[in-house]
C-alpha positions in Angstrom: -87.9 -6.0 20.5 -87.2 -9.5 19.4 -83.7 -10.5 18.1 -85.2 -11.0 14.6 -86.8 -7.5 14.6 -83.6 -6.0 16.0 -81.6 -7.7 13.2 -84.0 -6.2 10.6 -83.7 -2.7 12.1 -79.9 -2.6 11.9 -79.8 -4.3 8.5 -82.0 -1.6 7.1 -79.4 0.9 8.4 -76.8 -1.0 6.5 -78.9 -1.1 3.3 -79.4 2.6 3.5 -75.7 3.1 3.8 -75.0 0.8 0.8 -77.3 3.0 -1.4 -74.8 5.9 -1.0 -72.4 4.1 -3.3 -74.8 3.9 -6.2 -73.2 4.4 -9.5 -69.6 4.5 -8.0 -68.7 0.9 -7.1 -68.7 -0.9 -10.5 -67.9 -3.6 -11.1 -68.2 -4.2 -7.4 -71.5 -4.4 -5.6 -72.9 -1.8 -3.3 -72.3 -2.8 0.3 -73.3 -1.2 3.6 -72.2 -2.2 7.1 -72.9 -1.2 10.8 -71.2 -2.4 14.0 -73.6 -2.5 16.9 -73.0 -2.8 20.7 -76.0 -3.0 23.1 -78.4 -1.7 20.5 -76.2 1.3 19.7 -74.4 1.7 16.4 -70.7 2.3 17.0 -69.5 2.1 13.4 -70.8 2.8 9.9 -69.3 2.1 6.5 -70.2 1.6 2.9 -68.3 0.8 -0.2 -67.5 4.2 -1.7 -65.9 3.2 -5.0 -63.7 0.5 -6.6 -60.2 0.2 -5.2 -61.2 1.7 -1.9 -61.7 0.0 1.4 -64.7 -2.3 1.8 -67.7 -1.4 3.9 -66.8 -3.9 6.7 -63.3 -2.5 7.2 -64.6 1.1 7.2 -67.3 0.3 9.8 -64.9 -1.7 12.0 -62.3 1.2 12.0 -65.1 3.7 12.8 -66.3 1.5 15.7 -62.7 1.0 17.1 -62.3 4.8 17.4 -65.2 4.8 19.8 -64.1 1.9 22.0 -61.9 2.9 25.0 -59.3 0.2 25.2 -55.6 0.0 24.5 -55.8 -3.5 23.0 -55.6 -3.5 19.2 -57.2 -6.8 18.7 -60.4 -8.2 20.2 -61.6 -4.6 20.7 -65.1 -5.3 19.5 -65.8 -8.6 21.3 -69.1 -7.5 22.5 -70.3 -6.2 19.1 -72.4 -7.5 16.3 -71.6 -6.7 12.7 -74.4 -6.3 10.1 -73.5 -6.4 6.4 -75.6 -6.4 3.3 -73.5 -8.9 1.4 -71.4 -11.9 2.5 -67.9 -10.6 3.5 -65.1 -11.3 1.0 -62.6 -14.0 1.8 -59.9 -13.7 -0.8 -57.2 -11.2 -1.8 -58.0 -8.9 -4.6 -57.7 -5.1 -4.8 -58.0 -5.2 -1.0 -57.3 -7.7 1.8 -60.1 -10.1 2.9 -62.8 -8.5 5.0 -63.0 -11.8 7.0 -59.5 -11.1 8.3 -60.6 -7.7 9.6 -63.7 -9.2 11.3 -61.7 -11.9 13.0 -59.0 -9.5 14.2 -61.6 -7.1 15.6 -63.0 -9.7 18.0 -66.6 -9.5 16.8 -68.4 -12.6 17.9 -71.6 -12.3 15.8 -72.1 -11.4 12.1 -75.4 -10.9 10.5 -75.5 -11.2 6.7 -78.2 -10.1 4.3 -77.5 -11.7 0.9 -74.9 -14.3 -0.2 -72.2 -13.5 -2.7 -73.3 -15.0 -6.1 -69.8 -15.4 -7.3 -69.3 -19.2 -7.6 -65.7 -19.0 -6.3 -66.7 -16.9 -3.2 -70.2 -18.0 -2.3 -70.3 -19.4 1.2 -66.5 -19.1 1.7 -66.7 -16.0 3.8 -69.2 -17.5 6.2 -67.2 -20.7 6.4 -64.1 -18.8 7.5 -66.0 -16.8 10.1 -67.6 -19.9 11.6 -64.2 -21.6 11.8 -63.1 -18.8 14.1 -66.0 -19.3 16.4 -68.1 -16.4 15.1 -71.8 -16.9 15.2 -73.4 -16.2 11.8 -77.0 -15.3 10.9 -77.8 -15.0 7.2 -80.7 -14.1 4.9 -81.9 -11.0 6.9 -83.7 -8.8 4.4 -82.0 -10.8 1.6 -84.5 -9.8 -1.0 -83.9 -6.1 -0.4 -80.1 -6.5 -0.7 -80.4 -8.5 -3.9 -82.6 -5.9 -5.5 -80.1 -3.3 -4.4 -77.4 -5.2 -6.3 -79.6 -6.6 -9.1 -77.0 -5.8 -11.8 -74.2 -7.5 -9.9 -76.4 -10.5 -9.2 -77.5 -10.7 -12.9 -74.0 -10.4 -14.3 -72.6 -13.2 -12.2 -75.5 -15.6 -12.3 -76.5 -15.2 -16.0 -73.3 -13.8 -17.5 -75.1 -10.8 -19.0 -75.7 -7.2 -17.9 -78.9 -6.0 -16.2 -80.7 -4.2 -19.0 -83.0 -1.2 -18.7 -84.7 -0.2 -22.0 -85.7 3.5 -22.1 -87.7 5.2 -24.7 -89.4 8.7 -25.1 -92.5 8.6 -27.2 -95.4 10.7 -28.2 -99.0 9.9 -27.2 -99.3 8.0 -30.5 -96.1 6.0 -29.9 -93.7 7.9 -32.2 -90.0 8.5 -31.3 -89.5 11.0 -34.1 -91.3 12.7 -37.0 -91.3 11.3 -40.6 -88.2 13.5 -41.3 -86.4 12.0 -38.3 -86.6 15.0 -36.0 -86.8 13.9 -32.4 -85.6 16.9 -30.3 -87.4 17.1 -28.0 -90.4 14.9 -27.6 -90.4 14.9 -23.8 -90.1 17.7 -21.3 -87.0 19.1 -19.6 -88.1 17.4 -16.4 -88.1 14.0 -18.1 -84.7 14.6 -19.7 -83.2 15.5 -16.3 -84.4 12.2 -14.9 -82.8 10.4 -17.8 -79.5 12.1 -17.1 -79.7 11.0 -13.5 -80.3 7.5 -14.7 -77.3 7.6 -17.0 -75.1 8.6 -14.1 -76.2 5.5 -12.2 -75.6 2.8 -14.9 -72.3 1.4 -16.2 -73.1 2.1 -19.9 -75.5 3.7 -22.3 -76.1 1.6 -25.5 -77.3 2.7 -28.9 -77.2 1.4 -32.5 -75.3 3.0 -35.3 -78.4 4.5 -36.8 -79.1 6.5 -33.7 -75.6 7.9 -33.7 -75.6 8.9 -37.3 -79.2 10.3 -37.4 -79.4 12.1 -34.0 -75.7 12.8 -33.4 -76.2 12.5 -29.6 -73.7 13.0 -26.8 -75.1 10.2 -24.6 -73.5 11.8 -21.5 -75.0 12.4 -18.1 -75.4 16.2 -17.9 -76.2 17.2 -14.3 -75.1 20.1 -12.2 -72.0 19.4 -10.1 -69.7 16.4 -10.3 -71.3 13.6 -12.3 -70.2 10.1 -13.0 -70.2 9.3 -16.7 -71.4 6.0 -18.2 -69.4 4.3 -21.0 -71.1 5.1 -24.3 -71.6 1.8 -26.2 -72.3 1.8 -29.9 -73.4 -1.3 -31.9 -71.7 -0.6 -35.3 -71.6 -3.9 -37.2 -70.7 -2.3 -40.5 -68.2 0.3 -39.2 -70.3 3.3 -40.3 -69.9 5.2 -37.1 -66.1 4.5 -37.0 -65.7 5.9 -40.5 -67.4 9.2 -39.5 -66.1 9.5 -36.0 -64.4 12.8 -36.5 -67.7 14.5 -37.3 -69.7 13.1 -34.4 -70.4 14.8 -31.1 -70.1 11.5 -29.3 -66.4 11.4 -30.0 -65.7 15.1 -29.9 -67.2 15.2 -26.4 -64.4 13.1 -24.8 -62.0 15.9 -25.3 -63.7 17.5 -22.4 -62.6 15.9 -19.1 -66.0 16.3 -17.5 -67.3 13.8 -20.0 -64.7 11.1 -19.2 -65.5 8.0 -17.2 -63.5 6.5 -14.4 -62.5 3.7 -16.8 -59.6 3.8 -19.2 -62.1 4.4 -22.1 -65.2 6.5 -22.6 -66.6 5.0 -25.8 -66.9 1.3 -26.6 -67.6 0.5 -30.2 -68.6 -3.1 -31.0 -68.1 -4.0 -34.7 -67.6 -7.1 -36.8 -64.2 -8.7 -37.4 -62.5 -7.3 -40.4 -63.7 -3.7 -40.1 -60.7 -1.4 -40.5 -60.1 0.6 -37.3 -56.6 1.9 -37.8 -57.6 5.5 -38.6 -60.0 5.6 -35.6 -57.4 4.2 -33.3 -54.9 6.8 -34.6 -57.4 9.7 -34.1 -58.9 8.7 -30.8 -57.0 5.7 -29.4 -55.1 7.9 -27.0 -58.3 9.7 -26.1 -60.1 6.8 -24.5 -61.9 4.9 -27.3 -62.1 1.1 -27.2 -63.0 -1.0 -30.2 -64.0 -4.7 -29.9 -64.9 -7.3 -32.5 -68.1 -9.3 -32.2 -69.3 -12.2 -34.5 -71.9 -11.2 -37.0 -75.0 -13.3 -37.8 -76.5 -14.2 -41.1 -78.8 -11.2 -40.9 -75.7 -9.0 -40.9 -76.3 -7.9 -37.3 -73.9 -8.4 -34.4 -74.6 -11.4 -32.2 -76.4 -9.9 -29.3 -75.4 -12.9 -27.1 -71.8 -12.2 -27.8 -72.3 -8.5 -27.2 -73.7 -9.1 -23.8 -71.0 -11.5 -22.8 -68.3 -9.0 -23.9 -69.9 -6.3 -21.8 -69.8 -8.6 -18.7 -66.2 -9.5 -19.4 -65.4 -5.8 -19.5 -67.1 -5.3 -16.1 -70.1 -3.5 -17.5 -72.9 -5.0 -15.4 -75.8 -2.6 -16.0 -76.7 -0.8 -19.3 -79.3 1.6 -20.4 -80.5 0.9 -23.9 -81.6 4.2 -25.6 -81.6 2.9 -29.2 -84.0 3.4 -32.1 -86.8 1.0 -33.1 -84.6 -1.7 -34.6 -82.1 -1.9 -31.6 -85.0 -1.8 -29.1 -86.7 -4.6 -31.0 -83.6 -6.7 -31.1 -83.2 -6.5 -27.3 -86.9 -7.1 -26.7 -87.1 -10.2 -28.9 -83.9 -11.7 -27.4 -85.6 -11.9 -24.0 -82.8 -9.9 -22.4 -84.7 -6.8 -21.2 -85.2 -6.6 -17.4 -86.9 -3.2 -17.1 -88.7 -0.7 -19.3 -88.8 3.0 -18.8 -91.3 4.7 -21.1 -91.7 8.5 -21.1 -94.9 9.4 -22.8 -95.4 13.0 -23.9 -98.9 14.5 -24.4 -98.1 15.2 -28.1 -99.4 13.7 -31.3 -97.0 13.3 -34.2 -98.7 11.0 -36.7 -97.4 9.8 -40.1 -97.1 6.2 -41.4 -93.4 6.5 -41.9 -92.7 8.2 -38.5 -90.6 5.7 -36.5 -91.9 3.9 -33.4 -90.1 2.7 -30.3 -90.1 -0.9 -31.6 -89.7 -1.9 -35.2 -88.5 -5.3 -36.4 -91.0 -8.0 -37.3 -93.2 -7.6 -34.3 -95.7 -10.2 -33.1 -98.6 -11.9 -34.9 -101.2 -12.0 -32.1 -102.0 -9.8 -29.1 -101.6 -12.8 -26.7 -97.9 -12.8 -27.7 -97.4 -9.3 -26.5 -94.7 -8.6 -23.9 -96.4 -7.9 -20.6 -94.8 -5.7 -18.0 -95.0 -6.7 -14.4 -94.9 -4.5 -11.2 -95.9 -1.5 -13.3 -95.7 2.0 -11.8 -96.9 5.3 -13.1 -95.4 8.7 -12.4 -96.1 12.2 -13.6 -92.9 14.0 -14.7 -93.7 17.5 -15.6 -96.4 17.2 -18.4 -95.2 13.7 -19.2 -96.1 10.2 -17.8 -93.3 7.7 -16.9 -94.4 4.1 -17.0 -91.9 1.7 -15.5 -92.2 -2.1 -15.4 -90.2 -5.3 -15.3 -90.0 -7.9 -18.1 -87.9 -10.6 -16.4 
């Protein structure tokens, strides 16, 4: 086996390890690492969750337990370290991973993707090289970047990675003319959506969806489940005024619906909306309210909404709004993926809402075209997934 093929083999092991941290590491990326000696893996590690040890440190400690020597430093001088993202080089919640690598004695480091952070990019490799460590980079870089697409998007474009999900009937309706929407798709499809919610940082809807459907927006799976932040675009403060009567707010009294963040619900509204009563009722029960500039059309500035989410460390969101919210995101050009669950049902009705309202387009050639489209059968439903950017 050539050195290049060997590097790919062990990097795939590191990527598989990184995937174990899915949904748990925000706002940090998922990172996997293996320490190899003579084509044998001595140590494995992955970033388990924020504020915990990084993958490199865990893998190095794991490898050191298997090396028979009394020396604390230079124990792994005959080893190669494979890591999916450039090792960190600065002090933060943890010490720099570059320090641990240098101390271990490792003489070769293979890196998959570079850290997109402008203050960190290239610095980790520079430090390793300055200590005589041979560095190989860009091994399966595309795979590692896809793994951390949300982290890459947030740091490079200053906006979250956005997945737009909708459940529609065969004729494109998301509810009946009376507004009834429970349930268009099957239980199997809904379980998959709950799994997706547990993997993203936040679930976003508009005020109309909250007031009409009175949803929970939680990830409801068996066993221990990570919860997303529930994000509401409430430009006029309508949801805030009725918060005591909404399941969304009532649900946070149950600990299993609480996130790992200091708040469970994030309401974005315009400056001047009175929030005192809401803060008094829910402020100590994990509700955060932020002001966002409002545009001439009396809607919140989506550009400022997305910037605020990134500033709060929310790097990946699932948009589950109604037709107007969906149309706003689509027309802004900020949707990365679409998940469409299509149920074999016919609803009909001129006034029955569809997945995308707004102005729409004038000509078919202006239609938004999905790329890399896949089709899956979920129970009786069909799931169509595709990329828009």
